[in-house]
C-alpha positions in Angstrom: 39.7 -8.7 -15.7 39.1 -6.5 -18.8 40.2 -3.3 -17.1 43.3 -5.0 -15.8 44.1 -6.4 -19.2 43.7 -3.0 -20.9 45.8 -1.4 -18.2 48.6 -3.9 -18.7 48.3 -3.5 -22.5 48.5 0.3 -22.3 51.4 0.4 -19.8 53.5 -2.1 -21.8 52.9 -0.2 -25.0 54.5 3.0 -23.7 58.1 1.8 -24.4 57.1 0.9 -28.0 55.3 4.2 -28.4 58.3 6.2 -27.0 60.7 4.3 -29.3 58.5 5.0 -32.3 58.4 8.7 -31.4 62.1 8.8 -31.2 62.5 7.0 -34.6 59.6 8.9 -36.1 61.5 12.2 -36.2 63.3 10.9 -39.3 61.8 10.1 -42.6 60.3 6.6 -42.9 58.3 4.7 -45.5 54.9 3.0 -44.7 56.7 -0.4 -45.2 59.3 0.5 -42.7 56.6 1.7 -40.3 54.8 -1.6 -40.7 58.0 -3.6 -40.2 58.7 -1.7 -37.0 55.1 -2.1 -35.7 55.2 -5.8 -36.4 58.5 -6.3 -34.8 57.4 -4.4 -31.7 54.1 -6.3 -31.4 55.7 -9.7 -31.9 58.5 -8.9 -29.4 56.2 -7.7 -26.7 53.8 -10.6 -27.2 56.5 -13.3 -27.2 58.4 -11.7 -24.3 55.1 -11.8 -22.3 54.5 -15.5 -23.2 58.1 -16.5 -22.4 58.0 -14.7 -19.1 54.7 -16.4 -18.3 56.3 -19.8 -18.9 59.1 -18.9 -16.6 56.6 -17.7 -14.0 54.6 -20.9 -14.2 57.8 -22.9 -13.5 58.7 -20.6 -10.6 55.1 -20.8 -9.3 55.5 -24.4 -8.3 58.7 -23.5 -6.4 57.4 -20.4 -4.6 53.6 -20.9 -4.3 53.5 -19.6 -0.7 55.1 -16.3 -1.6 54.0 -15.9 -5.2 52.1 -12.7 -4.6 55.3 -11.2 -3.1 57.4 -12.2 -6.1 54.8 -10.8 -8.5 54.8 -7.6 -6.4 58.6 -7.3 -6.4 58.8 -7.9 -10.2 56.2 -5.4 -11.1 57.6 -2.8 -8.7 61.1 -3.4 -10.1 59.9 -3.1 -13.7 57.9 0.0 -12.9 60.8 1.5 -11.0 63.1 0.7 -13.9 60.7 2.5 -16.3 60.6 5.5 -14.0 64.4 5.6 -13.8 64.7 5.3 -17.6 62.2 8.2 -18.0 64.0 10.3 -15.5 67.4 9.6 -17.2 65.9 10.4 -20.6 64.6 13.7 -19.3 68.1 14.7 -18.0 70.3 13.0 -20.7 67.8 13.4 -23.6 69.9 14.4 -26.6 72.4 11.5 -26.6 69.7 8.9 -26.5 67.6 10.5 -29.1 70.4 10.8 -31.7 71.2 7.1 -31.3 67.6 5.9 -31.9 67.0 8.0 -35.1 68.6 5.4 -37.4 66.0 3.4 -39.4 68.0 0.3 -40.4 66.2 -3.0 -40.0 68.7 -4.3 -37.5 68.3 -1.2 -35.4 64.5 -1.6 -35.5 64.7 -5.2 -34.4 67.1 -4.3 -31.6 64.9 -1.5 -30.3 61.9 -3.8 -30.5 63.7 -6.4 -28.4 64.9 -3.9 -25.9 61.5 -2.3 -25.4 60.0 -5.8 -24.7 62.2 -6.5 -21.7 59.5 -5.0 -19.4 56.9 -7.5 -20.9 59.2 -10.4 -20.0 59.1 -9.3 -16.3 55.4 -8.7 -16.4 54.9 -12.1 -18.1 56.7 -13.8 -15.2 54.3 -12.0 -12.8 51.3 -13.1 -14.9 52.5 -16.7 -14.8 53.0 -16.7 -11.1 49.4 -15.5 -10.5 48.1 -17.8 -13.3 46.5 -15.3 -15.6 45.2 -16.4 -19.1 48.4 -15.9 -21.1 46.9 -16.2 -24.6 44.6 -13.3 -23.9 47.3 -11.1 -22.2 50.1 -11.9 -24.7 47.9 -11.2 -27.7 46.5 -8.0 -26.2 50.0 -6.8 -25.2 51.3 -7.6 -28.7 48.5 -5.9 -30.5 48.8 -2.9 -28.2 52.5 -2.6 -29.0 51.8 -2.9 -32.7 49.2 -0.1 -32.6 51.2 2.2 -30.3 54.3 1.8 -32.4 52.4 2.6 -35.6 50.7 5.6 -34.1 53.9 6.8 -32.4 55.7 6.9 -35.7 53.0 9.0 -37.4 52.5 11.3 -34.4 56.2 11.9 -33.8 56.3 15.1 -35.9 53.5 16.6 -33.8 54.7 15.7 -30.3 57.6 17.1 -28.4 60.4 14.8 -27.4 59.7 15.4 -23.7 56.3 13.8 -23.8 57.6 10.3 -24.3 59.6 10.3 -21.0 56.7 11.8 -19.1 54.3 9.1 -20.3 56.9 6.4 -19.6 57.2 7.8 -16.0 53.4 7.5 -15.6 53.4 4.0 -17.0 56.1 3.0 -14.5 54.0 4.3 -11.7 51.0 2.4 -13.0 53.1 -0.9 -13.0 54.2 -0.1 -9.4 50.5 0.3 -8.5 49.7 -3.0 -10.2 52.4 -4.6 -8.1 50.7 -3.4 -4.9 47.4 -4.8 -6.3 49.1 -8.2 -6.6 49.6 -8.3 -2.8 45.8 -8.6 -2.5 45.6 -11.7 -4.7 
């Protein structure tokens, strides 16, 4: 279970890391970095927990096909991440300029948007009855750490790295979806 937990945490932290890199190319204070990291961590953790609750409700309704639903959700989220990474590689400049603003509302908005994948994964975790406290906490902490690191590493990394890492993370989620078929 620990390797799977770490894999989910790493994969779901990629969006937060990518957003932090995009925002990190502008000047930021340590307080603003902490605010962004906290909002990312809380958004990811809460989205996972909310998704889990939705998955638990759905589990009772779809118990015979729950592994197929978990598979479909993870593959859909993974494919969406791959598509977003592909689009970013080809449309790059317009997206990057929009995310460079450091206002608190923008940071909260970016944190909420990057946690959408966690909501879908949380549904899958609820369907297969994983321990949500552990997963939600680990995913939230992973998002916090990756956001904080992403902000400070932004000046050293190229803008293309974020979309390539997001593509890899999407492929890992798709692989986890296939793993759900064996549960």
